[in-house]
N, C-alpha and C positions, 0 to 999 in steps of 0.2 A: 667257541663253544659257548655254547649258553649256559648262563648262569642259573638257571631254572633246573637244570638236571639233578638226577640224585647225586649224591655224592661218591657212590662208587662209579657212576658213568664220568663223572670228573674225574677221579684218580685213574680210571681206565684211561680215558684221553691224554691224562698227562704220560702217562707210563708208555702208550702206544708210541705219541711223539718223541719221546725222548729215545726211543729204541728206534723210531724211522729215523731220526736225527744220526745217528749213530751208524745207521745201516745205509744212510743214504751216502754220508759221509766216506765210509770205507766201498761200497758197491756202484753209487752213482744214482742216476734216476731209475735205472732198471732193479733197484734194491726189490727182492721178493716181498709182496705182501704177507705171504705165509710164514715166511721167516721172522717177518717182523711180530704176527701174532704168536707165534711158539715162543720169541724171545720174552715178549712181554707177558706172556702166561695169559693170552685171552684167544678166543675164538677169531677165526678170521673174518666171520659176522659182524663181532665189536668192530675190527679196523673199517670194515666196509659201512659200518653204520655212522662211525666218526667221520670216515674219509672216503666217500661213495667215490669217487674217483682218483686214480693216481696224480691228476694234475691236481685234485684237492689237497692229497697229502704232501707233495711237492712243494704246494704255495704255502703251506702250514710250516715246514722245516724250513723255508726259506725268510720266512716272514721276519726275524730278526734283522739278518743281514739286509733285505729289502727296506725295512725301517731305518739302518743305519746309512745306506745308502741316499735315502731322503732328506735324513739330516744334514749328511755332507752336503747336497745340493742347495739346501736352505743357507747352511753356513756360506758358501762360494756366492750365492745369489748378491746382485749389488756391489761387485769386484769391479775394478774400472777397467781390468782387462778382460773385457766379456768372452774372448775367444780363449784363453789361457783358462779362465775358471769352467768354461764348457769341457775344454778337453782334460783339465786335472779331474773333474767329476766322470768323464766320460771312461778315463784311464782307469778310473777305480771302479768302475760298474765292470770294464774288461778283467782286472785282477780278480773280484769277487767270483764272476763266471767261471773263470779259470780254477782257482783254488777252492770253491765252494762247488763240490759235485753236484749235479742235480738241478744247480739255480739257474743253466743255462735253457734245460729242459723247462723249468718252471715259466720263465719267461719267454719260451715259445710260442708262436703265432697256434692257437688252434683253432680248426675249424667250426668248432661250437661256439668260439668267442664272439662270432657275430651276433649270438642272442645275449641279451643282457644277463641272463639268469645264469652263464654259463661264462661271463667274462672272466678277462684272466686278471686278477685283482694283483699279482705282482707286477705284470707289466704297467697295468694302470695307473698304480701307485709311482713307478718309476716315471711314467710318461708325465704326470701332474707334477713330478717335482723336477723334471728336469726342464720341461717346459719354460718357464720364466729364464732359464740361463740360455736356451736355445732363442728364445724371443730377443733376449738382449744382444747376443751374437749377429743375429740376422739383423736388428737394427743398427748396429755399429758397422755393417757391411763384413763382418768376418767371417761369414756364413752365407751361403747362396740362398735365397728366397726359395721356399717350397721345400726346404727340406723341413721333416719332422721328427719329432722327438720318438715317435713310433720307428722312422725309416732307419735312425743310430742304434736303436736297441735291437732291431733285425740283424745290423751287420755284426753287432757286437755277438750277438747269439750265434749266429754264423762262425764269426771266428773261434768261440768259445769250442763250439761242437766240432769243428776241422780241428783243433788243435788238440783235441781231449785226450788221444792217444800217442801224442808226440812225445819224443825222449826228454823236451824242455817244454813244455806245453806255455808255462808263463811266458818264457823268452820269446816263442813264436808267435802267441798272440798278440804280445806287444809289436813286433816286427810287422806283423798283419795289420794291425789296427794303426800303426805309424802310417804304413802304406797305404790305408783306405783314407786317411787323412790326406795326404799328401796327395794322393791319386797317383797317375802314374805317367805325367806329363813330365818332361825336364824340366828343371828350375831355371828360370830365365834370370 
């Protein structure tokens, strides 16, 4: 939100964001923009001025969670167990995606993402934060060459979306994540 906005516009932005956080937590990424406007006591045009797309709204709602995950990645960087550090961080990303409704959708690939003007800020921030962890694990031979942080985030998004309506989404997501890490080949 630009600081040069009028005071009432800044208040509206803060009110809409607070309501959006509650609505997304309750209803997920499909939370009604009209309902958000009604609860925030603003017009739907005000919501769309501040958040021109649903993706922009979800990114704003998820910003604090993304920042926490980025801090966690920085805290784990340089750990002697590079594979463990990467997996600890990815486990945190899975847990956040499962528990923070709307976060997986905020991280999902968007066809408009190929245009830098519409880049997915949430995914970009996580990729930047996770790259040093992944690079260390690859250099240590703990992760295959060619794996990217974007690949890992895509797997996590898929797991979170696939388990969203499961009776125990956290347990199922963790199970699927562990399966993804281990692969389907038998242990030798």
